[in-house]
PyMOL commands that place a pseudoatom at each C-alpha (Angstrom):
pseudoatom trace, name=CA, resn=MET, resi=1, chain=A, elem=C, hetatm=0, pos=[0.079, 0.034, -0.052]
pseudoatom trace, name=CA, resn=ARG, resi=2, chain=A, elem=C, hetatm=0, pos=[2.865, 2.431, 0.894]
pseudoatom trace, name=CA, resn=ALA, resi=3, chain=A, elem=C, hetatm=0, pos=[4.627, 1.570, -2.344]
pseudoatom trace, name=CA, resn=ALA, resi=4, chain=A, elem=C, hetatm=0, pos=[1.445, 2.311, -4.275]
pseudoatom trace, name=CA, resn=LEU, resi=5, chain=A, elem=C, hetatm=0, pos=[1.020, 5.692, -2.555]
pseudoatom trace, name=CA, resn=LEU, resi=6, chain=A, elem=C, hetatm=0, pos=[4.723, 6.541, -3.227]
pseudoatom trace, name=CA, resn=VAL, resi=7, chain=A, elem=C, hetatm=0, pos=[4.304, 5.678, -6.981]
pseudoatom trace, name=CA, resn=LEU, resi=8, chain=A, elem=C, hetatm=0, pos=[1.137, 7.727, -7.189]
pseudoatom trace, name=CA, resn=ALA, resi=9, chain=A, elem=C, hetatm=0, pos=[2.909, 10.731, -5.494]
pseudoatom trace, name=CA, resn=LEU, resi=10, chain=A, elem=C, hetatm=0, pos=[5.827, 10.424, -7.910]
pseudoatom trace, name=CA, resn=LEU, resi=11, chain=A, elem=C, hetatm=0, pos=[3.569, 10.285, -10.965]
pseudoatom trace, name=CA, resn=ALA, resi=12, chain=A, elem=C, hetatm=0, pos=[1.617, 13.323, -9.828]
pseudoatom trace, name=CA, resn=ALA, resi=13, chain=A, elem=C, hetatm=0, pos=[4.666, 15.485, -9.067]
pseudoatom trace, name=CA, resn=PRO, resi=14, chain=A, elem=C, hetatm=0, pos=[5.410, 16.513, -12.676]
pseudoatom trace, name=CA, resn=ALA, resi=15, chain=A, elem=C, hetatm=0, pos=[1.724, 17.537, -13.195]
pseudoatom trace, name=CA, resn=GLY, resi=16, chain=A, elem=C, hetatm=0, pos=[2.448, 21.192, -12.326]
pseudoatom trace, name=CA, resn=ALA, resi=17, chain=A, elem=C, hetatm=0, pos=[1.173, 24.114, -14.425]
pseudoatom trace, name=CA, resn=ALA, resi=18, chain=A, elem=C, hetatm=0, pos=[3.069, 25.052, -17.484]
pseudoatom trace, name=CA, resn=SER, resi=19, chain=A, elem=C, hetatm=0, pos=[3.084, 28.345, -19.191]
pseudoatom trace, name=CA, resn=ILE, resi=20, chain=A, elem=C, hetatm=0, pos=[2.696, 28.654, -22.998]
pseudoatom trace, name=CA, resn=ALA, resi=21, chain=A, elem=C, hetatm=0, pos=[3.334, 31.429, -25.375]
pseudoatom trace, name=CA, resn=LEU, resi=22, chain=A, elem=C, hetatm=0, pos=[0.827, 31.699, -28.224]
pseudoatom trace, name=CA, resn=PRO, resi=23, chain=A, elem=C, hetatm=0, pos=[2.027, 33.045, -31.603]
pseudoatom trace, name=CA, resn=ASN, resi=24, chain=A, elem=C, hetatm=0, pos=[1.147, 36.430, -32.708]
pseudoatom trace, name=CA, resn=GLU, resi=25, chain=A, elem=C, hetatm=0, pos=[-1.732, 36.764, -34.983]
pseudoatom trace, name=CA, resn=THR, resi=26, chain=A, elem=C, hetatm=0, pos=[-0.777, 36.765, -38.723]
pseudoatom trace, name=CA, resn=ALA, resi=27, chain=A, elem=C, hetatm=0, pos=[-3.825, 38.191, -40.252]
pseudoatom trace, name=CA, resn=MET, resi=28, chain=A, elem=C, hetatm=0, pos=[-6.398, 40.834, -39.364]
pseudoatom trace, name=CA, resn=LEU, resi=29, chain=A, elem=C, hetatm=0, pos=[-9.912, 41.301, -40.273]
pseudoatom trace, name=CA, resn=PRO, resi=30, chain=A, elem=C, hetatm=0, pos=[-9.769, 44.239, -42.808]
pseudoatom trace, name=CA, resn=ASP, resi=31, chain=A, elem=C, hetatm=0, pos=[-12.020, 47.266, -41.985]
pseudoatom trace, name=CA, resn=SER, resi=32, chain=A, elem=C, hetatm=0, pos=[-13.429, 47.831, -45.284]
pseudoatom trace, name=CA, resn=GLY, resi=33, chain=A, elem=C, hetatm=0, pos=[-16.113, 50.151, -43.945]
pseudoatom trace, name=CA, resn=HIS, resi=34, chain=A, elem=C, hetatm=0, pos=[-18.701, 47.482, -44.376]
pseudoatom trace, name=CA, resn=PRO, resi=35, chain=A, elem=C, hetatm=0, pos=[-21.444, 47.580, -41.670]
pseudoatom trace, name=CA, resn=GLY, resi=36, chain=A, elem=C, hetatm=0, pos=[-20.779, 43.926, -40.831]
pseudoatom trace, name=CA, resn=TYR, resi=37, chain=A, elem=C, hetatm=0, pos=[-17.100, 44.556, -39.924]
pseudoatom trace, name=CA, resn=LEU, resi=38, chain=A, elem=C, hetatm=0, pos=[-17.539, 45.477, -36.249]
pseudoatom trace, name=CA, resn=PRO, resi=39, chain=A, elem=C, hetatm=0, pos=[-20.002, 42.619, -35.566]
pseudoatom trace, name=CA, resn=ALA, resi=40, chain=A, elem=C, hetatm=0, pos=[-17.691, 40.202, -37.310]
pseudoatom trace, name=CA, resn=LEU, resi=41, chain=A, elem=C, hetatm=0, pos=[-14.670, 41.461, -35.278]
pseudoatom trace, name=CA, resn=GLN, resi=42, chain=A, elem=C, hetatm=0, pos=[-16.598, 41.407, -31.963]
pseudoatom trace, name=CA, resn=ARG, resi=43, chain=A, elem=C, hetatm=0, pos=[-18.418, 38.093, -32.526]
pseudoatom trace, name=CA, resn=CYS, resi=44, chain=A, elem=C, hetatm=0, pos=[-16.254, 35.769, -34.671]
pseudoatom trace, name=CA, resn=MET, resi=45, chain=A, elem=C, hetatm=0, pos=[-13.007, 36.645, -32.872]
pseudoatom trace, name=CA, resn=ILE, resi=46, chain=A, elem=C, hetatm=0, pos=[-14.328, 35.293, -29.549]
pseudoatom trace, name=CA, resn=CYS, resi=47, chain=A, elem=C, hetatm=0, pos=[-13.788, 31.841, -30.824]
pseudoatom trace, name=CA, resn=HIS, resi=48, chain=A, elem=C, hetatm=0, pos=[-11.789, 32.036, -34.091]
pseudoatom trace, name=CA, resn=SER, resi=49, chain=A, elem=C, hetatm=0, pos=[-8.490, 33.358, -35.211]
pseudoatom trace, name=CA, resn=VAL, resi=50, chain=A, elem=C, hetatm=0, pos=[-8.536, 35.470, -38.494]
pseudoatom trace, name=CA, resn=ASP, resi=51, chain=A, elem=C, hetatm=0, pos=[-6.361, 32.853, -40.010]
pseudoatom trace, name=CA, resn=TYR, resi=52, chain=A, elem=C, hetatm=0, pos=[-9.018, 30.321, -39.409]
pseudoatom trace, name=CA, resn=ILE, resi=53, chain=A, elem=C, hetatm=0, pos=[-11.658, 32.487, -40.940]
pseudoatom trace, name=CA, resn=ALA, resi=54, chain=A, elem=C, hetatm=0, pos=[-9.463, 33.517, -43.890]
pseudoatom trace, name=CA, resn=LEU, resi=55, chain=A, elem=C, hetatm=0, pos=[-8.718, 29.848, -44.717]
pseudoatom trace, name=CA, resn=GLN, resi=56, chain=A, elem=C, hetatm=0, pos=[-12.298, 29.002, -45.291]
pseudoatom trace, name=CA, resn=PRO, resi=57, chain=A, elem=C, hetatm=0, pos=[-13.428, 28.192, -48.865]
pseudoatom trace, name=CA, resn=ASP, resi=58, chain=A, elem=C, hetatm=0, pos=[-14.894, 31.078, -50.798]
pseudoatom trace, name=CA, resn=PHE, resi=59, chain=A, elem=C, hetatm=0, pos=[-18.545, 31.198, -49.690]
pseudoatom trace, name=CA, resn=ASP, resi=60, chain=A, elem=C, hetatm=0, pos=[-21.318, 33.315, -51.014]
pseudoatom trace, name=CA, resn=GLU, resi=61, chain=A, elem=C, hetatm=0, pos=[-23.402, 35.334, -48.671]
pseudoatom trace, name=CA, resn=ALA, resi=62, chain=A, elem=C, hetatm=0, pos=[-26.044, 32.649, -48.268]
pseudoatom trace, name=CA, resn=ARG, resi=63, chain=A, elem=C, hetatm=0, pos=[-23.457, 30.041, -47.352]
pseudoatom trace, name=CA, resn=TRP, resi=64, chain=A, elem=C, hetatm=0, pos=[-21.868, 32.535, -44.815]
pseudoatom trace, name=CA, resn=ARG, resi=65, chain=A, elem=C, hetatm=0, pos=[-25.240, 33.122, -43.389]
pseudoatom trace, name=CA, resn=ALA, resi=66, chain=A, elem=C, hetatm=0, pos=[-25.691, 29.408, -42.892]
pseudoatom trace, name=CA, resn=VAL, resi=67, chain=A, elem=C, hetatm=0, pos=[-22.330, 29.117, -41.200]
pseudoatom trace, name=CA, resn=VAL, resi=68, chain=A, elem=C, hetatm=0, pos=[-22.847, 32.077, -38.910]
pseudoatom trace, name=CA, resn=ASP, resi=69, chain=A, elem=C, hetatm=0, pos=[-26.290, 30.809, -38.036]
pseudoatom trace, name=CA, resn=LYS, resi=70, chain=A, elem=C, hetatm=0, pos=[-24.840, 27.367, -37.303]
pseudoatom trace, name=CA, resn=MET, resi=71, chain=A, elem=C, hetatm=0, pos=[-22.317, 28.972, -34.893]
pseudoatom trace, name=CA, resn=ARG, resi=72, chain=A, elem=C, hetatm=0, pos=[-25.298, 30.720, -33.204]
pseudoatom trace, name=CA, resn=GLN, resi=73, chain=A, elem=C, hetatm=0, pos=[-27.761, 27.785, -32.969]
pseudoatom trace, name=CA, resn=ALA, resi=74, chain=A, elem=C, hetatm=0, pos=[-25.463, 24.659, -32.681]
pseudoatom trace, name=CA, resn=PHE, resi=75, chain=A, elem=C, hetatm=0, pos=[-22.537, 26.122, -30.808]
pseudoatom trace, name=CA, resn=LYS, resi=76, chain=A, elem=C, hetatm=0, pos=[-24.358, 28.840, -28.888]
pseudoatom trace, name=CA, resn=ALA, resi=77, chain=A, elem=C, hetatm=0, pos=[-22.142, 31.675, -30.020]
pseudoatom trace, name=CA, resn=PRO, resi=78, chain=A, elem=C, hetatm=0, pos=[-23.246, 34.928, -28.625]
pseudoatom trace, name=CA, resn=ILE, resi=79, chain=A, elem=C, hetatm=0, pos=[-24.488, 36.306, -31.822]
pseudoatom trace, name=CA, resn=PRO, resi=80, chain=A, elem=C, hetatm=0, pos=[-27.717, 38.298, -31.906]
pseudoatom trace, name=CA, resn=ALA, resi=81, chain=A, elem=C, hetatm=0, pos=[-30.110, 37.157, -34.622]
pseudoatom trace, name=CA, resn=GLU, resi=82, chain=A, elem=C, hetatm=0, pos=[-29.946, 40.707, -36.197]
pseudoatom trace, name=CA, resn=GLU, resi=83, chain=A, elem=C, hetatm=0, pos=[-26.229, 40.463, -36.656]
pseudoatom trace, name=CA, resn=VAL, resi=84, chain=A, elem=C, hetatm=0, pos=[-26.108, 37.211, -38.701]
pseudoatom trace, name=CA, resn=ALA, resi=85, chain=A, elem=C, hetatm=0, pos=[-26.902, 38.901, -42.036]
pseudoatom trace, name=CA, resn=PRO, resi=86, chain=A, elem=C, hetatm=0, pos=[-24.400, 41.757, -41.635]
pseudoatom trace, name=CA, resn=ILE, resi=87, chain=A, elem=C, hetatm=0, pos=[-21.615, 39.448, -40.521]
pseudoatom trace, name=CA, resn=ALA, resi=88, chain=A, elem=C, hetatm=0, pos=[-22.336, 37.044, -43.376]
pseudoatom trace, name=CA, resn=ALA, resi=89, chain=A, elem=C, hetatm=0, pos=[-22.469, 39.954, -45.907]
pseudoatom trace, name=CA, resn=TYR, resi=90, chain=A, elem=C, hetatm=0, pos=[-19.074, 41.298, -44.609]
pseudoatom trace, name=CA, resn=LEU, resi=91, chain=A, elem=C, hetatm=0, pos=[-17.409, 37.972, -44.780]
pseudoatom trace, name=CA, resn=ALA, resi=92, chain=A, elem=C, hetatm=0, pos=[-18.696, 37.210, -48.400]
pseudoatom trace, name=CA, resn=ASP, resi=93, chain=A, elem=C, hetatm=0, pos=[-17.739, 40.736, -49.437]
pseudoatom trace, name=CA, resn=ALA, resi=94, chain=A, elem=C, hetatm=0, pos=[-14.249, 40.499, -47.925]
pseudoatom trace, name=CA, resn=GLN, resi=95, chain=A, elem=C, hetatm=0, pos=[-13.654, 37.164, -49.558]
pseudoatom trace, name=CA, resn=ARG, resi=96, chain=A, elem=C, hetatm=0, pos=[-15.002, 38.320, -53.005]
pseudoatom trace, name=CA, resn=ARG, resi=97, chain=A, elem=C, hetatm=0, pos=[-12.689, 41.401, -52.834]
pseudoatom trace, name=CA, resn=ARG, resi=98, chain=A, elem=C, hetatm=0, pos=[-9.762, 39.174, -51.758]
pseudoatom trace, name=CA, resn=LEU, resi=99, chain=A, elem=C, hetatm=0, pos=[-9.388, 41.357, -48.608]
pseudoatom trace, name=CA, resn=LEU, resi=100, chain=A, elem=C, hetatm=0, pos=[-9.728, 38.241, -46.245]
pseudoatom trace, name=CA, resn=ARG, resi=101, chain=A, elem=C, hetatm=0, pos=[-6.448, 36.304, -46.744]
pseudoatom trace, name=CA, resn=PRO, resi=102, chain=A, elem=C, hetatm=0, pos=[-4.031, 34.953, -44.230]
pseudoatom trace, name=CA, resn=HIS, resi=103, chain=A, elem=C, hetatm=0, pos=[-0.559, 36.356, -44.024]
pseudoatom trace, name=CA, resn=PRO, resi=104, chain=A, elem=C, hetatm=0, pos=[2.352, 34.048, -43.983]
pseudoatom trace, name=CA, resn=PRO, resi=105, chain=A, elem=C, hetatm=0, pos=[4.136, 33.725, -40.652]
pseudoatom trace, name=CA, resn=LYS, resi=106, chain=A, elem=C, hetatm=0, pos=[7.323, 35.745, -40.211]
pseudoatom trace, name=CA, resn=PRO, resi=107, chain=A, elem=C, hetatm=0, pos=[10.344, 33.596, -40.084]
for i in range(1, 107): cmd.bond("trace and resi %d" % i, "trace and resi %d" % (i + 1))
show_as sticks, trace
zoom trace
């Protein structure tokens, strides 16, 4: 019994907290003056990096609306219903105009 407790204590010892350093963002949501920019910045960035958003396939506005609505309904993202359409319109517009592209990481 003592041996088992000693082994358990030795195994638990290295389980201390470790600090991590996250890399810097390599892309930013472009402020194109679109009315959906601020809602996208405020809502999407809660869970997603811009790189993740920028690497999505080119979706039209209807597809982005379905994606944003899925985030809202299935994943309970804090997106008010009235912001779904402006966010989708912004993301579709930014993709169409090639504004939403990831930047390569700096060496």
